[in-house]
C-alpha positions as a Markdown table, in Angstrom:
| # | Residue | x | y | z |
|---|---|---|---|---|
| 1 | Met | 0.0 | 0.0 | 0.0 |
| 2 | Lys | 1.4 | 3.4 | -0.9 |
| 3 | Arg | 1.0 | 6.6 | 1.1 |
| 4 | Lys | 2.2 | 10.1 | 0.7 |
| 5 | Ala | 3.8 | 11.9 | 3.6 |
| 6 | Tyr | 6.4 | 14.6 | 4.0 |
| 7 | Gly | 6.3 | 15.2 | 0.3 |
| 8 | Arg | 7.5 | 11.7 | -0.5 |
| 9 | Thr | 5.7 | 8.5 | -1.4 |
| 10 | Phe | 6.2 | 5.7 | 1.1 |
| 11 | Glu | 5.3 | 2.0 | 0.9 |
| 12 | Val | 3.8 | 0.5 | 4.0 |
| 13 | Ala | 5.3 | -2.9 | 4.6 |
| 14 | Arg | 2.9 | -5.9 | 5.2 |
| 15 | Thr | 5.1 | -8.3 | 7.1 |
| 16 | Ala | 4.6 | -8.9 | 10.8 |
| 17 | Asp | 8.1 | -7.7 | 11.6 |
| 18 | Thr | 7.7 | -4.4 | 9.8 |
| 19 | Ala | 4.0 | -3.9 | 10.1 |
| 20 | Arg | 4.3 | -0.1 | 10.7 |
| 21 | Ala | 7.5 | 0.4 | 8.7 |
| 22 | Arg | 7.9 | 2.7 | 5.7 |
| 23 | Thr | 10.3 | 2.3 | 2.9 |
| 24 | Ala | 11.1 | 5.4 | 0.8 |
| 25 | Ser | 10.9 | 4.6 | -2.9 |
| 26 | Arg | 14.4 | 4.9 | -4.5 |
| 27 | Leu | 16.1 | 6.1 | -1.3 |
| 28 | Pro | 19.6 | 7.1 | -2.3 |
| 29 | Glu | 22.5 | 4.8 | -1.2 |
| 30 | Pro | 24.1 | 7.3 | 1.3 |
| 31 | Asp | 20.7 | 7.7 | 3.0 |
| 32 | Cys | 20.3 | 3.9 | 3.2 |
| 33 | Leu | 23.8 | 3.6 | 4.6 |
| 34 | Val | 22.9 | 5.9 | 7.4 |
| 35 | Gly | 19.6 | 4.2 | 8.1 |
| 36 | Leu | 21.1 | 0.7 | 8.2 |
| 37 | Gly | 24.2 | 1.7 | 10.1 |
| 38 | Phe | 21.9 | 3.4 | 12.7 |
| 39 | Arg | 19.7 | 0.3 | 12.9 |
| 40 | Tyr | 22.6 | -2.1 | 13.4 |
| 41 | Trp | 24.3 | 0.0 | 16.0 |
| 42 | Val | 21.1 | 0.6 | 18.0 |
| 43 | Leu | 20.4 | -3.1 | 17.9 |
| 44 | Gly | 23.9 | -3.9 | 19.1 |
| 45 | Arg | 23.5 | -1.5 | 22.0 |
| 46 | Lys | 20.0 | -3.0 | 22.9 |
| 47 | Thr | 20.9 | -6.6 | 22.6 |
| 48 | Gly | 24.6 | -6.7 | 23.3 |
| 49 | Arg | 24.9 | -9.1 | 20.4 |
| 50 | Ile | 28.1 | -8.5 | 18.4 |
| 51 | Glu | 26.6 | -9.6 | 15.1 |
| 52 | His | 24.7 | -6.4 | 14.8 |
| 53 | Trp | 27.8 | -4.3 | 15.2 |
| 54 | Glu | 29.6 | -6.6 | 12.8 |
| 55 | Arg | 26.9 | -5.9 | 10.2 |
| 56 | Ala | 27.5 | -2.2 | 10.5 |
| 57 | Trp | 31.2 | -2.8 | 10.3 |
| 58 | Ser | 30.9 | -5.0 | 7.2 |
| 59 | Leu | 28.6 | -2.5 | 5.5 |
| 60 | Tyr | 31.0 | 0.4 | 6.1 |
| 61 | Thr | 34.2 | -1.5 | 5.3 |
| 62 | Gly | 32.7 | -2.7 | 2.1 |
| 63 | Leu | 32.2 | 0.9 | 1.0 |
| 64 | Phe | 35.0 | 2.8 | 2.6 |
| 65 | Gly | 37.8 | 0.3 | 3.3 |
| 66 | Leu | 39.4 | -0.2 | 6.7 |
| 67 | Cys | 40.5 | 3.4 | 7.4 |
| 68 | Gly | 37.3 | 5.1 | 6.2 |
| 69 | Ala | 35.1 | 2.6 | 8.0 |
| 70 | Arg | 37.1 | 3.1 | 11.2 |
| 71 | Met | 36.3 | 6.9 | 11.1 |
| 72 | Ala | 32.7 | 6.4 | 10.1 |
| 73 | Val | 31.8 | 3.6 | 12.5 |
| 74 | Gly | 33.5 | 5.4 | 15.3 |
| 75 | Ser | 31.5 | 8.5 | 14.7 |
| 76 | Leu | 28.3 | 6.5 | 14.2 |
| 77 | Ser | 29.0 | 4.8 | 17.6 |
| 78 | Cys | 29.5 | 8.2 | 19.3 |
| 79 | Trp | 26.3 | 9.6 | 17.8 |
| 80 | Val | 24.2 | 6.6 | 18.8 |
| 81 | Ala | 25.6 | 6.7 | 22.3 |
| 82 | Ser | 24.8 | 10.4 | 22.6 |
| 83 | Leu | 21.2 | 9.6 | 21.6 |
| 84 | Ala | 20.9 | 6.8 | 24.1 |
| 85 | Arg | 22.3 | 9.1 | 26.9 |
| 86 | Ala | 20.0 | 12.0 | 26.1 |
| 87 | Ser | 16.8 | 10.1 | 25.2 |
| 88 | Leu | 13.9 | 10.0 | 27.6 |
| 89 | Arg | 12.6 | 6.9 | 25.8 |
| 90 | Glu | 13.9 | 3.9 | 24.1 |
| 91 | Ile | 15.0 | 4.5 | 20.5 |
| 92 | Glu | 13.2 | 2.0 | 18.3 |
| 93 | Val | 14.5 | 0.3 | 15.1 |
| 94 | Leu | 13.5 | -2.6 | 12.9 |
| 95 | Ser | 15.3 | -5.9 | 13.2 |
| 96 | Gly | 15.8 | -6.8 | 9.6 |
| 97 | Asp | 18.3 | -6.0 | 6.8 |
| 98 | Gly | 15.7 | -4.6 | 4.4 |
| 99 | Arg | 15.3 | -1.0 | 3.4 |
| 100 | Asn | 12.2 | -0.5 | 5.4 |
| 101 | Phe | 12.7 | 2.2 | 8.0 |
| 102 | Cys | 10.6 | 3.0 | 11.0 |
| 103 | Arg | 9.9 | 6.5 | 12.4 |
| 104 | Asp | 13.1 | 6.7 | 14.5 |
| 105 | Glu | 15.2 | 5.5 | 11.6 |
| 106 | Cys | 13.7 | 8.1 | 9.3 |
| 107 | Leu | 14.3 | 10.8 | 11.9 |
| 108 | Ala | 18.0 | 9.6 | 12.2 |
| 109 | Val | 18.5 | 9.8 | 8.4 |
| 110 | Ser | 16.8 | 13.2 | 8.3 |
| 111 | Met | 18.9 | 14.5 | 11.1 |
| 112 | Ile | 22.2 | 13.6 | 9.3 |
| 113 | Ala | 20.9 | 14.9 | 5.9 |
| 114 | Ala | 19.9 | 18.2 | 7.7 |
| 115 | Cys | 23.4 | 18.5 | 9.1 |
| 116 | Gln | 25.0 | 18.1 | 5.7 |
| 117 | His | 22.6 | 20.6 | 4.1 |
| 118 | Asn | 22.8 | 23.1 | 7.0 |
| 119 | Thr | 19.1 | 23.0 | 7.7 |
| 120 | Cys | 19.3 | 23.8 | 11.4 |
| 121 | Pro | 15.6 | 24.0 | 12.3 |
| 122 | Ala | 14.9 | 20.6 | 10.7 |
| 123 | Met | 17.9 | 19.1 | 12.3 |
| 124 | Arg | 17.0 | 20.4 | 15.8 |
| 125 | Ala | 13.3 | 19.3 | 15.3 |
| 126 | Cys | 14.4 | 15.8 | 14.3 |
| 127 | Ala | 16.8 | 15.6 | 17.3 |
| 128 | Phe | 14.0 | 16.6 | 19.7 |
| 129 | Ala | 11.5 | 14.3 | 18.1 |
| 130 | Leu | 13.9 | 11.4 | 18.3 |
| 131 | Ile | 15.0 | 11.7 | 22.0 |
| 132 | Glu | 11.9 | 13.6 | 23.3 |
| 133 | Ser | 14.2 | 15.7 | 25.5 |
| 134 | Ser | 15.5 | 19.3 | 25.3 |
| 135 | Met | 19.0 | 18.0 | 25.9 |
| 136 | Ile | 19.9 | 17.9 | 22.2 |
| 137 | Asp | 23.2 | 19.9 | 22.1 |
| 138 | Gly | 25.4 | 16.8 | 22.6 |
| 139 | Val | 23.4 | 14.8 | 20.1 |
| 140 | Ile | 23.6 | 17.6 | 17.6 |
| 141 | Asp | 27.4 | 17.9 | 18.0 |
| 142 | Glu | 27.8 | 14.1 | 17.4 |
| 143 | Ala | 25.4 | 14.2 | 14.5 |
| 144 | His | 27.5 | 17.0 | 12.9 |
| 145 | Ala | 30.7 | 15.0 | 13.4 |
| 146 | Phe | 29.2 | 11.9 | 11.7 |
| 147 | Ala | 27.7 | 14.0 | 8.9 |
| 148 | Asp | 31.1 | 15.7 | 8.3 |
| 149 | Ile | 32.9 | 12.3 | 8.2 |
| 150 | Leu | 30.3 | 11.0 | 5.7 |
| 151 | Thr | 30.9 | 14.1 | 3.6 |
| 152 | Ser | 34.6 | 13.6 | 3.7 |
| 153 | Leu | 34.0 | 10.0 | 2.4 |
| 154 | Glu | 31.9 | 11.5 | -0.5 |
| 155 | Gln | 28.6 | 10.3 | 1.0 |
| 156 | Arg | 26.2 | 13.2 | 0.6 |
| 157 | Leu | 22.6 | 12.5 | 1.8 |
| 158 | Ser | 19.7 | 13.7 | -0.3 |
| 159 | Pro | 18.0 | 16.9 | 0.8 |
| 160 | Gly | 14.8 | 15.0 | 0.0 |
| 161 | Ser | 15.4 | 12.9 | 3.1 |
| 162 | Ile | 15.0 | 15.9 | 5.4 |
| 163 | Val | 11.5 | 15.5 | 6.8 |
| 164 | Ala | 9.3 | 17.5 | 9.1 |
| 165 | Ala | 9.7 | 15.7 | 12.5 |
| 166 | Pro | 6.5 | 13.7 | 13.0 |
| 167 | Ile | 5.0 | 13.9 | 16.4 |
| 168 | Arg | 4.5 | 10.7 | 18.3 |
| 169 | Pro | 1.2 | 10.8 | 20.2 |
| 170 | Ala | 1.5 | 10.1 | 23.9 |
| 171 | Gly | 1.1 | 6.4 | 24.7 |
| 172 | Ser | 1.2 | 5.4 | 21.0 |
| 173 | Gly | 3.6 | 2.6 | 21.7 |
| 174 | Pro | 5.9 | 1.1 | 19.1 |
| 175 | His | 5.7 | 2.4 | 15.6 |
């Protein structure tokens, strides 16, 4: 089923695992790289299972080689850690390898895209929506550092990935 939101067409997934997930049609590779890296790193932090971190590492080394991946994954790790420290709620991600992205994953991609395109109001709104806390300064600093490393590795996210931060209704549960 296709739906329009944030000026983009999204496809609503029908599997049980991704019942409320969205996949952006033709999402550019750098945007998927951020979304999947974010997913794998958050899953690794949540579960403590190394295979999630290994997926992120393999994805990034496959694109950037050892030195580039070391910089990118290190910065990704710092950004995700800052989100976890500042967040007043659990950051939610999907568990699969597909290109379906949930609300938090879309906000994460949007935040990095906004950093790269110097869209401060959108970036701050995404940070606030993601962590539901006003303690966004450290998160923003780490997001900028990650965005800068991606830019240095010639990975520029699409300005089309910058979305208005969706509001999560109180008590809405998982998305």
